[in-house]
C-alpha positions in Angstrom: 34.4 -18.8 -64.7 37.0 -21.6 -65.0 39.7 -19.2 -63.8 37.8 -18.4 -60.6 37.2 -22.1 -60.0 41.0 -22.7 -60.2 41.6 -19.8 -57.9 39.2 -21.2 -55.3 40.8 -24.7 -55.5 44.2 -23.1 -55.1 43.0 -21.1 -52.0 41.5 -24.2 -50.5 44.6 -26.3 -51.0 46.7 -23.5 -49.5 44.4 -23.3 -46.4 44.6 -27.1 -46.0 48.4 -27.2 -46.2 48.6 -24.3 -43.7 46.2 -26.1 -41.4 48.3 -29.3 -41.5 51.5 -27.3 -40.7 49.8 -25.5 -37.8 48.5 -28.8 -36.5 52.0 -30.3 -36.5 53.4 -27.2 -34.8 50.7 -27.4 -32.1 51.3 -31.1 -31.5 55.0 -30.3 -31.1 54.4 -27.4 -28.7 51.8 -29.3 -26.6 54.3 -32.2 -26.3 57.0 -29.8 -25.1 54.8 -27.8 -22.8 52.8 -30.4 -20.9 53.9 -33.8 -22.3 50.5 -34.4 -24.1 49.9 -34.6 -27.8 46.1 -34.6 -27.6 44.1 -31.9 -25.8 40.6 -30.6 -26.6 42.2 -27.9 -28.8 44.2 -30.3 -30.9 41.3 -32.7 -31.3 39.2 -29.7 -32.5 41.9 -28.9 -35.1 42.0 -32.5 -36.2 38.2 -32.3 -36.8 38.5 -29.1 -38.8 41.3 -30.6 -40.9 39.3 -33.8 -41.6 36.2 -31.7 -42.6 38.4 -29.6 -44.9 39.9 -32.8 -46.4 36.4 -34.1 -47.2 35.5 -30.8 -48.8 38.7 -30.9 -50.9 38.1 -34.5 -52.0 34.5 -33.7 -53.1 35.6 -30.5 -54.8 38.3 -32.3 -56.9 36.1 -35.3 -57.7 33.3 -33.2 -59.0 35.4 -31.3 -61.5 
């Protein structure tokens, strides 16, 4: 059971890091395309990343 918990934590951390990298790329592309950092799409991604961060903090504080 402990091995599967570690695998889940690793997968969540990987997804979180990929999300932050995608967010940075999207901010860069939006700035180049239309000169705006924040659009509805990027604000949605920020919300998802914040929720994922809360999940990760709770996951690591519980173990």
